[in-house]
C-alpha positions as CSV (number, residue, x, y, z in Angstrom):
1,M,-91.7,45.2,71.1
2,S,-89.8,43.5,69.0
3,H,-87.5,46.3,66.8
4,I,-87.6,47.0,63.4
5,H,-83.3,47.5,62.4
6,S,-83.5,48.1,58.5
7,F,-85.6,48.2,55.6
8,P,-86.1,49.8,51.9
9,F,-88.5,51.5,51.0
10,S,-89.8,54.4,48.1
11,K,-92.0,57.2,48.3
12,L,-95.1,55.6,48.1
13,D,-95.0,53.4,51.0
14,F,-92.2,56.5,52.9
15,V,-94.0,58.0,55.7
16,S,-96.0,54.5,56.8
17,Q,-92.5,53.0,56.6
18,L,-91.1,55.7,59.1
19,L,-93.9,55.6,61.7
20,A,-93.2,52.0,62.8
21,A,-90.2,52.7,62.8
22,F,-89.8,55.2,65.1
23,Q,-92.1,53.1,67.5
24,S,-88.8,51.3,69.1
25,S,-87.7,52.3,72.6
26,Q,-84.2,52.8,72.0
27,N,-81.5,54.8,71.3
28,G,-80.0,55.5,68.3
29,Y,-80.1,56.5,64.6
30,W,-81.9,55.9,61.6
31,H,-79.5,56.1,58.7
32,F,-81.1,56.6,55.4
33,N,-79.3,56.2,52.0
34,F,-81.0,57.2,48.9
35,S,-80.6,55.4,45.5
36,N,-82.5,58.3,43.9
37,S,-82.3,61.7,45.2
38,S,-82.8,65.2,43.8
39,L,-80.1,66.1,45.8
40,S,-76.9,63.8,44.8
41,P,-76.2,61.1,43.5
42,N,-75.9,58.2,47.0
43,Y,-77.3,61.3,49.1
44,S,-77.5,59.7,53.6
45,A,-79.2,61.8,56.3
46,Y,-79.2,61.0,59.8
47,L,-82.1,60.8,61.8
48,G,-81.7,60.5,65.7
49,V,-84.6,58.8,67.7
50,N,-84.3,58.4,72.0
51,E,-85.7,55.8,74.1
52,K,-88.6,57.8,74.4
53,G,-89.8,57.4,70.6
54,T,-89.4,61.4,69.7
55,V,-87.0,62.9,67.0
56,C,-84.8,64.6,68.6
57,Y,-82.0,65.1,65.9
58,A,-81.3,65.1,62.1
59,G,-78.0,65.9,59.7
60,S,-75.9,64.3,56.7
61,H,-73.5,63.5,59.7
62,R,-74.7,62.6,63.2
63,L,-74.5,64.9,65.9
64,T,-71.8,65.9,67.8
65,S,-70.7,69.3,69.5
66,E,-69.9,71.3,66.7
67,S,-73.3,70.5,64.9
68,F,-75.3,71.2,67.7
69,L,-73.1,74.9,68.0
70,R,-74.0,75.4,64.5
71,T,-77.4,74.8,64.5
72,V,-77.8,77.5,66.7
73,K,-76.0,80.0,65.6
74,R,-77.9,78.3,62.1
75,F,-81.2,79.6,63.0
76,N,-80.7,81.9,66.3
77,V,-79.9,85.1,65.0
78,A,-79.6,86.4,68.5
79,A,-76.4,83.9,69.1
80,R,-74.6,85.6,66.8
81,Q,-74.2,88.5,68.6
82,E,-70.2,89.7,69.0
83,K,-70.6,89.6,73.3
84,Y,-71.1,86.1,73.2
85,K,-68.6,85.1,70.5
86,P,-66.0,84.8,73.6
87,Y,-68.4,81.9,74.7
88,F,-68.1,80.2,71.0
89,L,-64.6,80.1,70.8
90,E,-64.2,78.9,74.2
91,W,-66.4,76.2,73.3
92,S,-65.0,75.7,70.2
93,A,-61.6,75.2,72.2
94,T,-62.7,73.1,73.9
95,I,-64.5,70.5,72.1
96,E,-61.2,70.6,69.7
97,Q,-59.1,69.5,72.5
98,G,-61.8,66.5,73.4
99,N,-62.3,68.0,77.0
100,T,-66.3,68.0,76.7
101,S,-69.5,66.6,76.0
102,I,-72.5,67.7,74.0
103,C,-74.3,67.5,77.2
104,T,-72.0,69.9,79.0
105,V,-72.7,72.1,76.3
106,M,-75.7,72.4,75.6
107,T,-76.3,73.2,79.5
108,D,-73.6,75.7,78.9
109,I,-74.8,77.7,76.4
110,L,-78.6,77.5,78.2
111,L,-77.5,78.5,82.0
112,K,-75.1,81.4,80.1
113,R,-78.4,82.5,78.1
114,V,-77.6,82.7,74.6
115,I,-80.0,80.7,73.9
116,S,-83.8,80.0,75.9
117,P,-84.9,76.5,76.2
118,K,-87.6,77.4,73.6
119,E,-85.4,79.0,70.8
120,L,-83.6,75.7,71.4
121,R,-86.5,73.5,70.8
122,Q,-87.4,75.6,68.0
123,A,-83.7,75.8,66.7
124,L,-83.6,71.7,66.6
125,K,-87.0,71.7,65.3
126,Q,-86.5,73.8,62.3
127,K,-82.9,71.8,61.4
128,I,-85.4,68.6,61.3
129,L,-87.5,70.2,59.3
130,L,-84.9,70.7,56.8
131,Q,-83.5,67.5,56.5
132,F,-87.0,66.1,56.1
133,D,-87.7,68.4,52.8
134,N,-85.1,66.6,51.9
135,L,-85.8,62.8,52.9
136,F,-89.6,63.4,51.3
137,A,-87.9,64.8,47.6
138,A,-86.2,61.3,47.9
139,E,-87.5,58.5,45.1
140,K,-86.7,55.4,47.0
141,G,-83.8,53.8,49.4
142,D,-83.1,51.5,52.5
143,A,-82.6,52.3,56.0
144,S,-81.1,50.7,59.1
145,F,-80.9,51.4,62.6
146,I,-77.3,52.4,64.9
147,L,-77.8,51.5,68.2
148,D,-75.9,55.5,70.1
149,S,-76.6,55.8,73.8
150,H,-75.4,59.1,73.3
151,L,-78.3,60.0,72.5
152,N,-79.8,60.7,75.9
153,V,-77.6,63.5,76.9
154,I,-81.0,65.5,74.1
155,D,-83.7,66.0,77.1
156,P,-86.8,64.0,75.9
157,L,-88.9,67.8,76.6
158,L,-86.6,69.3,72.7
159,G,-87.6,65.9,70.7
160,F,-90.6,65.9,68.7
161,T,-93.1,63.3,68.2
162,A,-92.7,60.8,64.8
163,H,-96.6,62.5,64.1
164,E,-95.9,66.0,64.6
165,I,-92.9,65.7,62.6
166,I,-94.2,63.6,59.6
167,S,-97.3,66.4,59.6
168,E,-95.5,69.4,59.3
169,G,-92.5,67.8,56.8
170,L,-95.7,66.9,54.7
171,L,-97.7,70.3,54.6
172,R,-94.2,71.0,54.2
173,Q,-93.9,69.4,50.7
174,K,-97.4,70.6,49.8
175,K,-96.4,74.3,50.4
176,W,-92.9,73.9,48.5
177,E,-94.7,72.1,45.2
178,Q,-97.2,75.6,45.5
179,L,-94.1,78.4,44.9
180,K,-93.0,76.2,42.2
181,S,-94.2,78.2,39.9
182,F,-92.1,81.3,41.2
183,I,-89.4,79.8,43.3
184,L,-87.5,77.6,40.5
185,S,-84.4,77.0,42.6
186,M,-83.6,78.2,46.6
187,D,-80.2,78.4,44.5
188,G,-81.9,81.4,42.7
189,I,-81.0,85.1,43.0
190,P,-83.5,88.0,43.7
191,I,-83.1,91.2,41.5
192,I,-85.0,94.2,42.0
193,N,-87.5,96.2,40.3
194,H,-86.4,99.6,42.1
195,N,-88.9,101.6,40.1
196,K,-92.0,98.9,40.7
197,L,-91.1,98.7,44.3
198,N,-90.4,102.9,45.4
199,K,-94.1,102.9,43.8
200,T,-95.3,100.1,46.1
201,K,-96.6,100.4,49.1
202,L,-95.2,98.2,51.9
203,P,-94.7,97.4,55.6
204,P,-91.6,99.5,55.9
205,L,-89.7,96.0,57.7
206,Q,-90.2,94.3,54.4
207,K,-89.2,97.8,52.1
208,K,-86.2,98.0,54.0
209,L,-85.4,94.1,53.8
210,L,-85.8,94.7,50.1
211,E,-83.2,97.7,50.1
212,R,-80.4,96.0,51.9
213,I,-81.2,92.6,49.2
214,S,-80.3,95.3,46.9
215,K,-77.1,95.8,48.1
216,H,-75.6,92.1,47.5
217,E,-75.9,89.6,44.6
218,K,-77.2,87.0,47.7
219,S,-79.0,83.2,46.5
220,L,-82.2,82.6,48.2
221,E,-80.8,80.1,50.6
222,Q,-77.9,82.9,51.0
223,I,-80.6,85.5,52.8
224,S,-82.2,82.9,54.5
225,V,-79.0,81.5,56.7
226,A,-78.3,85.4,56.8
227,L,-81.5,85.7,58.7
228,G,-81.5,83.0,60.3
229,K,-84.8,82.0,59.2
230,D,-86.6,79.0,57.6
231,P,-86.3,78.3,53.7
232,L,-89.6,77.9,53.3
233,E,-90.8,81.2,54.7
234,I,-88.0,83.1,52.8
235,A,-89.1,80.9,49.2
236,S,-92.7,82.6,50.4
237,L,-92.3,86.1,51.1
238,F,-90.5,86.9,48.0
239,A,-92.9,84.6,46.2
240,Q,-95.8,87.2,47.2
241,W,-92.9,89.6,45.4
242,V,-92.4,88.2,42.7
243,Q,-96.6,88.4,41.4
244,L,-96.2,91.8,42.9
245,E,-93.2,91.9,40.2
246,L,-91.4,93.9,42.9
247,V,-88.2,91.0,41.7
248,E,-87.1,88.5,39.8
249,I,-85.7,85.3,40.9
250,E,-82.9,84.8,38.1
251,R,-82.1,81.4,37.8
252,P,-79.1,79.4,38.6
253,M,-76.6,78.8,36.0
254,Q,-76.5,74.7,34.9
255,F,-75.4,75.1,31.3
256,D,-72.1,74.6,29.9
257,C,-73.0,77.6,27.6
258,A,-73.9,81.5,28.3
259,P,-77.6,81.6,28.1
260,I,-79.0,83.9,25.5
261,M,-81.0,86.7,26.9
262,I,-84.2,88.5,25.4
263,I,-85.3,91.4,27.4
264,D,-89.2,92.2,26.0
265,D,-91.7,93.9,28.4
266,S,-94.2,91.1,26.9
267,P,-94.4,88.0,28.7
268,L,-96.7,86.7,25.5
269,V,-93.4,87.0,23.9
270,I,-91.0,85.9,26.8
271,K,-92.8,82.5,26.5
272,Q,-92.9,82.2,22.6
273,F,-88.9,83.0,22.7
274,D,-87.8,81.1,25.6
275,H,-89.5,77.9,23.6
276,L,-87.8,78.6,20.7
277,V,-85.1,78.8,21.8
278,R,-84.8,75.9,24.3
279,A,-86.2,74.0,21.7
280,L,-82.6,74.9,20.1
281,G,-80.7,73.4,23.2
282,H,-80.6,77.1,24.8
283,Q,-80.7,78.4,27.8
284,V,-82.8,81.6,28.2
285,V,-82.7,84.5,30.7
286,A,-85.2,86.8,30.5
287,C,-85.4,90.5,31.1
288,Q,-89.0,92.0,31.3
289,T,-87.6,95.4,33.0
290,P,-85.6,97.3,30.7
291,D,-83.7,99.6,33.7
292,N,-82.6,97.0,35.2
293,A,-81.2,94.9,31.5
294,V,-77.3,96.0,32.1
295,D,-77.0,95.8,35.0
296,K,-78.7,92.0,34.5
297,I,-76.2,91.3,31.5
298,Q,-73.0,92.3,33.4
299,R,-73.8,88.9,35.7
300,V,-75.5,86.7,33.9
301,R,-72.5,87.2,30.7
302,P,-74.9,86.2,27.9
303,S,-73.6,84.8,25.0
304,M,-76.3,86.9,22.9
305,V,-78.9,89.6,24.1
306,F,-82.4,90.4,22.1
307,I,-84.1,93.5,22.3
308,D,-87.1,94.6,21.2
309,I,-87.0,97.8,20.4
310,N,-90.6,99.6,21.5
311,M,-90.4,99.5,25.4
312,P,-91.9,101.6,28.3
313,G,-89.1,104.0,29.9
314,I,-85.6,103.0,27.7
315,T,-86.3,102.2,24.2
316,G,-84.4,99.6,22.4
317,F,-82.0,102.1,21.3
318,E,-81.0,103.4,24.0
319,L,-80.9,99.8,25.7
320,V,-78.2,99.1,22.7
321,K,-76.2,102.7,23.1
322,Q,-75.3,101.7,26.5
323,I,-74.4,98.2,26.6
324,R,-72.5,99.6,23.8
325,Q,-70.5,102.5,26.0
326,N,-70.4,99.5,28.8
327,S,-66.8,98.4,27.9
328,K,-67.4,94.6,30.4
329,I,-70.3,94.1,27.8
330,A,-69.8,96.0,24.5
331,S,-68.7,92.8,23.0
332,I,-72.1,90.8,22.8
333,P,-73.9,90.3,20.3
334,L,-77.3,92.6,19.8
335,V,-80.1,91.1,17.8
336,I,-83.1,94.2,17.7
337,L,-86.3,92.6,17.6
338,T,-88.5,95.1,15.2
339,G,-92.4,94.6,14.0
340,E,-91.7,96.8,11.3
341,Q,-91.2,94.9,7.9
342,K,-88.9,97.0,6.1
343,L,-86.4,99.2,8.2
344,S,-84.7,101.9,6.5
345,N,-81.1,102.6,5.1
346,K,-80.8,105.2,7.3
347,W,-82.0,102.9,10.7
348,R,-79.6,100.0,9.5
349,A,-76.6,102.0,9.1
350,Q,-77.5,104.0,12.3
351,W,-77.0,100.7,14.1
352,S,-74.8,98.5,12.1
353,A,-72.8,96.5,14.7
354,C,-76.5,94.8,15.4
355,E,-78.4,92.5,14.0
356,F,-82.3,93.0,13.2
357,L,-85.2,89.9,13.3
358,T,-88.8,91.2,12.4
359,K,-91.3,90.0,14.8
360,P,-93.2,86.7,13.6
361,L,-96.9,88.8,12.8
362,G,-99.4,85.4,12.8
363,L,-99.2,81.8,12.6
364,D,-97.4,81.7,8.7
365,E,-95.0,83.9,9.8
366,I,-93.4,81.9,12.6
367,K,-91.6,79.5,10.8
368,S,-88.6,81.6,9.0
369,F,-88.8,83.8,12.3
370,Q,-87.9,80.3,13.4
371,S,-85.4,79.7,10.5
372,Q,-83.3,83.5,11.3
373,L,-83.5,82.7,14.9
374,K,-81.5,78.9,14.4
375,D,-79.4,81.2,12.3
376,L,-78.7,83.5,14.3
377,I,-77.8,81.7,17.0
378,Q,-75.6,79.4,14.7
379,Q,-73.9,82.7,13.2
380,F,-72.8,83.8,16.8
381,V,-72.9,81.4,20.1
382,E,-72.6,78.0,18.5
383,G,-70.0,79.4,16.5
384,E,-68.1,80.9,19.4
385,S,-66.5,78.3,22.0
386,C,-69.5,79.0,24.4
387,L,-66.9,80.3,27.4
388,V,-67.3,84.1,28.2
389,T,-64.5,85.8,30.0
390,A,-64.9,87.1,32.7
């Protein structure tokens, strides 16, 4: 059989070319360079294959003893137990001194029962599948084969057929696509709706997990690592909670300027506001639960906040009081959204530190609303330096 040693690829023909490439009966790595990746410019990856034609490794670098130990601890929480720490310290020391090999470490970790053969196989598979999540996100690039006899140290029984890995990888892509409506990024930070959680019956383990999460501002990716779980599993679980309104996923900050926040219990109003403000070139962060609003403002540090006057639980005016009494966020410009066409002088005097903006009641009032919205943003956001101090 003639061996394929390199090939260019695009997203359309990537799968068929992978299947052909993995038929090679040699130990080594397929090194992929992606010229157009959603991850980062010039992203690259290594897929290890052995002479049996199975995929046995995947990563951003070639397999080393250090990367093997990291994989074990990443995908097996039990391996992080205190009783195993001396073993990992010993392996790290011998690796640093150059007195061991991947084969020795792998054998030793199984003999000491830090992890079972089944768990090791699962950890290696998870590592490979995560890399395939990235591979399938790439648009185009080129691949080349690098011979490496060291890969024969991995027992073929720990490897996986190309068909198995690619099939599961493609299925994962479909699942990720379905989750996009709820989970935009694993960098997002889940914010717990405690009022809703207290009223919802959840399995005890799920409720305990949510309570633990509420104590730390960790991203979904950090949560998956902490729990030793597949990011797709974590994303699927949180997508269910988002649909139940138990959590809200806070988007990671990607704009140079601080975002503009809206606090309103109406999804329709938030959607319309988001559309109008983004059209003006600004990021929007929404909060539908006024009970969590002050905490969210402290985390996000928005450039200005629009607050609905009539909300269940805490009214807009009560929320303004809480914000103004908090020295960390008291100086943020506030705009009260109201359905009232005319506000009494008493109201305006009482809330002189706030701006007021009347919601449009019909299509003929949208242009006026948009114009006033633009003026307020220009005054309080674009007139500032777009820098938010801690």
